[in-house]
C-alpha positions in Angstrom: -123.5 136.3 -125.3 -125.2 136.6 -128.7 -122.0 137.8 -130.4 -120.0 135.0 -128.8 -122.5 132.5 -130.1 -122.3 133.9 -133.7 -118.5 133.8 -133.5 -118.3 130.3 -132.1 -120.6 129.1 -134.9 -119.0 131.2 -137.7 -122.2 133.0 -138.3 -120.9 136.6 -138.2 -120.7 136.9 -141.9 -124.0 135.1 -142.5 -125.9 137.8 -140.6 -123.5 140.7 -141.0 -123.0 141.0 -137.2 -119.4 141.4 -136.2 -119.4 143.7 -133.2 -121.4 144.3 -130.0 -122.6 147.5 -131.7 -124.0 145.4 -134.6 -125.8 143.2 -132.1 -127.3 146.2 -130.4 -128.5 147.7 -133.7 -130.1 144.4 -134.8 -131.8 144.0 -131.4 -133.1 147.6 -131.5 -134.3 147.2 -135.0 -136.0 143.9 -134.2 -137.7 145.3 -131.1 -139.0 148.3 -133.0 -140.6 145.9 -135.5 -142.9 144.5 -132.7 -143.3 147.8 -130.7 -147.0 148.3 -131.5 -147.8 144.7 -130.8 -146.0 144.9 -127.5 -147.7 148.2 -126.6 -151.1 146.6 -127.2 -150.2 143.5 -125.2 -149.1 145.6 -122.2 -152.3 147.7 -122.5 -154.4 144.5 -122.5 -152.5 143.1 -119.6 -153.1 146.3 -117.6 -156.8 146.5 -118.4 -157.7 142.9 -117.8 -158.4 141.2 -114.5 -157.1 137.8 -113.8 -158.3 135.3 -116.4 -160.5 137.8 -118.2 -158.8 137.7 -121.7 -155.5 137.0 -123.4 -153.0 139.7 -124.4 -152.6 138.3 -127.9 -155.1 137.5 -130.6 -152.7 135.2 -132.4 -154.4 131.8 -132.5 -151.1 129.9 -132.0 -150.6 131.9 -128.8 -147.6 133.5 -127.1 -144.4 133.2 -129.0 -146.1 133.7 -132.4 -146.6 137.0 -134.1 -149.5 138.3 -136.2 -148.9 138.7 -139.9 -149.6 142.4 -139.8 -147.6 144.3 -137.1 -148.7 147.9 -137.9 -150.4 150.0 -135.2 -153.8 150.1 -136.9 -154.1 146.3 -137.1 -152.6 145.6 -133.6 -154.9 148.3 -132.1 -158.0 146.9 -133.8 -157.3 143.3 -132.9 -156.6 144.2 -129.3 -159.9 146.1 -129.2 -161.7 143.1 -130.6 -160.5 141.0 -127.6 -161.9 143.5 -125.3 -165.2 143.8 -127.1 -165.7 140.0 -127.0 -165.6 139.9 -123.2 -166.8 143.4 -122.1 -170.5 142.5 -122.3 -169.9 139.5 -120.0 -167.7 141.0 -117.4 -167.1 144.7 -116.9 -168.8 147.7 -118.4 -166.0 150.0 -117.2 -163.8 148.9 -120.0 -164.2 151.5 -122.7 -162.4 152.4 -125.9 -161.3 155.6 -124.2 -159.6 153.7 -121.3 -158.0 151.3 -123.8 -156.8 154.2 -125.9 -155.3 156.1 -122.9 -153.6 152.9 -121.7 -152.2 152.2 -125.2 -151.0 155.8 -125.5 -149.1 155.4 -122.2 -147.1 152.5 -123.6 -146.6 154.2 -127.0 -145.1 157.1 -125.2 -143.0 154.8 -123.0 -141.6 153.1 -126.1 -139.7 156.1 -127.3 -136.1 156.3 -128.7 -134.6 156.5 -125.2 -136.5 153.3 -124.3 -134.8 151.5 -127.2 -131.4 153.1 -126.8 -131.4 152.0 -123.1 -132.4 148.5 -124.2 -135.4 148.5 -121.9 -137.3 146.4 -124.5 -135.2 143.5 -123.1 -137.2 143.9 -119.9 -140.6 145.0 -121.2 -141.1 142.9 -124.3 -142.2 139.3 -124.3 -139.1 137.1 -124.8 -140.8 134.6 -127.1 -142.1 137.5 -129.3 -138.7 139.1 -129.5 -137.1 135.7 -130.3 -139.7 135.1 -133.1 -139.1 138.6 -134.5 -135.4 138.0 -134.4 -135.7 134.7 -136.3 -137.8 136.6 -138.8 -135.1 139.2 -139.2 -132.3 136.6 -139.3 -133.6 133.8 -141.5 -132.5 130.3 -140.5 -131.1 131.5 -137.2 -130.5 128.4 -135.0 -132.5 129.7 -132.0 -132.5 126.3 -130.1 -128.7 126.1 -130.5 -128.4 129.6 -129.2 -130.5 128.8 -126.2 -128.3 125.8 -125.4 -125.2 127.9 -125.8 -126.6 130.7 -123.6 -127.6 128.3 -120.9 -124.2 126.6 -120.9 -122.4 130.0 -120.7 -124.8 132.0 -118.5 -123.2 133.3 -115.3 -126.1 134.2 -113.1 -123.7 135.4 -110.4 -123.3 138.6 -112.4 -127.0 139.5 -111.6 -127.6 140.4 -108.0 -131.4 139.9 -108.3 -130.8 136.3 -109.5 -128.4 135.6 -106.8 -130.9 136.9 -104.2 -133.7 134.8 -105.9 -131.6 131.7 -105.7 -130.8 132.3 -102.0 -134.5 132.7 -101.3 -135.3 129.4 -103.0 -132.5 127.6 -101.3 -133.5 128.9 -97.9 -137.2 127.7 -98.3 
């Protein structure tokens, strides 16, 4: 779909993406750039209980990325969120538990994870889209969304067909 959008808008040369393999490479490279941020977000999501704290420290909220995406910064900022709430809520949250949960996601996000494109399932879509627009300056994301919506064939995805049937039968 992404490649078809580029082709239909004559953007292949603009972004140097002419094949499905090129799209795959760009998507993998983009997802790797937010890997540590996503690992911390998943760790925070696993450690929190409902409405305890957010999984991002970015003031603008979900869909925006921090300026510094390296592991040290992401890890520190995530730990700050936990420290702010731990005294009010749950003394079982420890840096050791946070570290072991984070390590679990860092191990999960290995080369196979990226080669199998599992980041398309695990990573926040808004974060991925923001990272992609950072990598591809002036990419017309809203136009792409309109294009994808117009050309999306949900019937190709059994889980979506089943979901639609459940909704229609309620």
